[in-house]
C-alpha positions as CSV (number, residue, x, y, z in Angstrom):
1,X,0.0,0.0,0.0
2,X,2.9,2.4,0.7
3,X,4.1,1.9,-2.8
4,X,0.9,3.2,-4.2
5,X,0.8,6.2,-1.9
6,X,4.4,7.0,-2.8
7,X,3.7,6.6,-6.5
8,X,0.7,8.9,-6.2
9,X,2.8,11.5,-4.4
10,X,5.5,11.2,-7.1
11,X,2.9,11.7,-9.8
12,X,1.5,14.7,-7.8
13,X,5.0,16.2,-7.8
14,X,5.3,15.6,-11.5
15,X,2.0,17.4,-12.1
16,X,3.1,20.3,-9.9
17,X,6.3,20.6,-11.9
18,X,4.3,20.8,-15.1
19,X,2.0,23.4,-13.5
20,X,5.1,25.3,-12.5
21,X,6.4,25.4,-16.1
22,X,2.9,26.6,-17.2
23,X,3.1,29.5,-14.7
24,X,6.6,30.4,-15.8
25,X,5.5,30.6,-19.4
26,X,2.6,33.0,-18.7
27,X,4.9,35.9,-19.2
28,X,7.4,38.2,-17.6
29,X,5.0,39.6,-15.0
30,X,4.5,38.5,-11.4
31,X,2.4,35.5,-12.4
32,X,5.3,34.1,-14.2
33,X,7.5,34.4,-11.1
34,X,5.2,32.5,-8.8
35,X,7.1,29.4,-7.7
36,X,4.6,26.5,-7.6
37,X,7.3,24.1,-6.3
38,X,7.8,26.3,-3.2
39,X,4.0,26.3,-2.5
40,X,3.8,22.5,-3.0
41,X,6.9,21.8,-0.9
42,X,5.8,24.1,1.9
43,X,2.4,22.4,2.1
44,X,4.0,19.0,2.0
45,X,6.5,19.8,4.8
46,X,3.7,21.3,6.8
47,X,1.1,18.6,6.4
48,X,2.8,15.4,5.3
49,X,4.9,13.0,7.3
50,X,8.6,12.7,6.5
51,X,8.2,9.3,4.8
52,X,5.9,10.8,2.2
53,X,7.9,14.0,1.6
54,X,10.7,12.3,-0.3
55,X,8.4,10.8,-2.9
56,X,6.8,14.2,-3.6
57,X,10.2,16.0,-3.7
58,X,11.7,13.5,-6.1
59,X,8.6,13.7,-8.4
60,X,8.8,17.4,-8.4
61,X,12.5,17.5,-9.0
62,X,12.5,14.9,-11.8
63,X,9.5,16.7,-13.5
64,X,11.4,20.0,-13.4
65,X,14.6,18.2,-14.7
66,X,12.7,16.8,-17.7
67,X,11.7,20.3,-19.0
68,X,14.8,22.2,-17.9
69,X,17.9,23.4,-19.7
70,X,20.0,22.5,-16.7
71,X,22.0,19.2,-16.6
72,X,19.9,16.4,-15.3
73,X,19.3,16.1,-11.6
74,X,20.1,19.7,-10.9
75,X,16.5,20.5,-10.1
76,X,16.1,17.4,-8.1
77,X,19.1,18.6,-6.0
78,X,17.5,22.1,-5.6
79,X,14.1,20.6,-4.6
80,X,15.7,18.1,-2.2
81,X,17.8,20.7,-0.5
82,X,14.8,23.0,-0.2
83,X,12.7,20.2,1.2
84,X,15.4,19.3,3.7
85,X,15.8,23.0,4.7
86,X,12.0,23.3,5.2
87,X,11.9,20.0,7.1
88,X,14.7,21.2,9.5
89,X,13.0,24.6,9.9
90,X,9.7,22.9,10.7
91,X,11.2,20.5,13.2
92,X,13.5,22.8,15.1
93,X,12.1,26.4,14.9
94,X,8.4,26.1,14.0
95,X,7.1,23.5,16.3
96,X,3.4,23.8,16.0
97,X,0.9,23.8,13.1
98,X,-0.6,27.3,13.2
99,X,-1.1,29.8,10.4
100,X,1.9,32.0,11.4
101,X,4.1,29.0,11.4
102,X,3.0,28.1,7.9
103,X,3.6,31.7,6.7
104,X,7.1,31.7,8.3
105,X,7.8,28.3,6.8
106,X,6.7,29.5,3.4
107,X,9.0,32.5,3.7
108,X,11.9,30.5,4.9
109,X,11.5,27.9,2.1
110,X,11.2,30.6,-0.5
111,X,14.5,32.0,0.7
112,X,16.1,28.6,0.8
113,X,14.8,27.8,-2.7
114,X,16.2,31.1,-4.1
115,X,19.6,30.5,-2.5
116,X,19.8,26.8,-3.7
117,X,18.7,27.8,-7.1
118,X,21.4,30.4,-7.4
119,X,24.1,28.1,-6.0
120,X,23.1,25.0,-8.1
121,X,22.6,27.0,-11.3
122,X,26.1,28.5,-10.9
123,X,27.5,25.0,-10.4
124,X,25.5,23.7,-13.3
125,X,27.0,26.4,-15.5
126,X,30.5,25.3,-14.6
127,X,29.6,21.7,-15.6
128,X,28.0,22.7,-18.9
129,X,24.6,24.1,-18.0
130,X,23.3,26.8,-20.3
131,X,21.2,28.8,-17.8
132,X,22.4,31.4,-15.3
133,X,20.1,33.9,-13.6
134,X,20.7,37.6,-14.0
135,X,19.9,38.8,-10.5
136,X,20.5,42.4,-11.4
137,X,17.8,42.4,-14.1
138,X,15.0,41.1,-11.9
139,X,12.1,43.4,-11.2
140,X,11.9,43.5,-7.4
141,X,8.2,44.6,-7.3
142,X,7.2,41.6,-9.5
143,X,9.2,39.2,-7.2
144,X,7.6,40.7,-4.1
145,X,4.1,40.4,-5.7
146,X,4.8,36.8,-6.7
147,X,6.0,36.1,-3.1
148,X,2.7,37.7,-1.8
149,X,0.7,35.4,-4.2
150,X,2.6,32.4,-2.9
151,X,1.8,33.4,0.7
152,X,-1.9,33.9,-0.2
153,X,-2.0,30.4,-1.7
154,X,-0.6,29.0,1.5
155,X,-3.1,31.0,3.6
156,X,-6.0,29.7,1.4
157,X,-4.8,26.1,1.7
158,X,-4.5,26.4,5.5
159,X,-8.0,28.0,5.8
160,X,-9.5,25.1,3.7
161,X,-7.7,22.6,5.9
162,X,-8.8,24.2,9.1
163,X,-12.4,24.7,7.9
164,X,-12.6,21.1,6.7
165,X,-11.4,19.8,10.1
166,X,-13.5,22.2,12.2
167,X,-10.5,23.4,14.2
168,X,-11.1,27.2,14.1
169,X,-9.0,27.8,17.3
170,X,-5.7,26.8,15.6
171,X,-5.7,29.4,12.9
172,X,-3.9,32.1,14.8
173,X,-2.2,30.4,17.8
174,X,1.3,31.2,19.0
175,X,4.4,30.2,17.2
């Protein structure tokens, strides 16, 4: 039974990777900068158990690797490092399951994703990759708006979860 649940999570990660590519191709605006992998990974770290997190992260990483110009497994390394950083943050710093914890986890994982993406893309360029991000040409307001959209998606997912479980008191508890 665990095989089928892991396979389902792997396929969910693959679908999220394809959705991420669709968002990226929307254009140069803020919608194109929304990082669906960060949203999916944050929700997975927050809600799933550790044994299911690996299957989702590998599916997401392989899906991004299939459509990327990076050498193969670079995106898998980026996603795995981000998931590991989020898991560590969730277990050591943010010890409960409240809305502020989810928002802080999302912000921390977005920062980790950005850092790992810069590091691994630079390493990939050394080993023959064709993509390197131009940090100086990024529109800061579009990035901040995309980050806000990511946080709104996390808040909406949390509110749906809380409403479906009937646990209204957990929405704004302490960190």
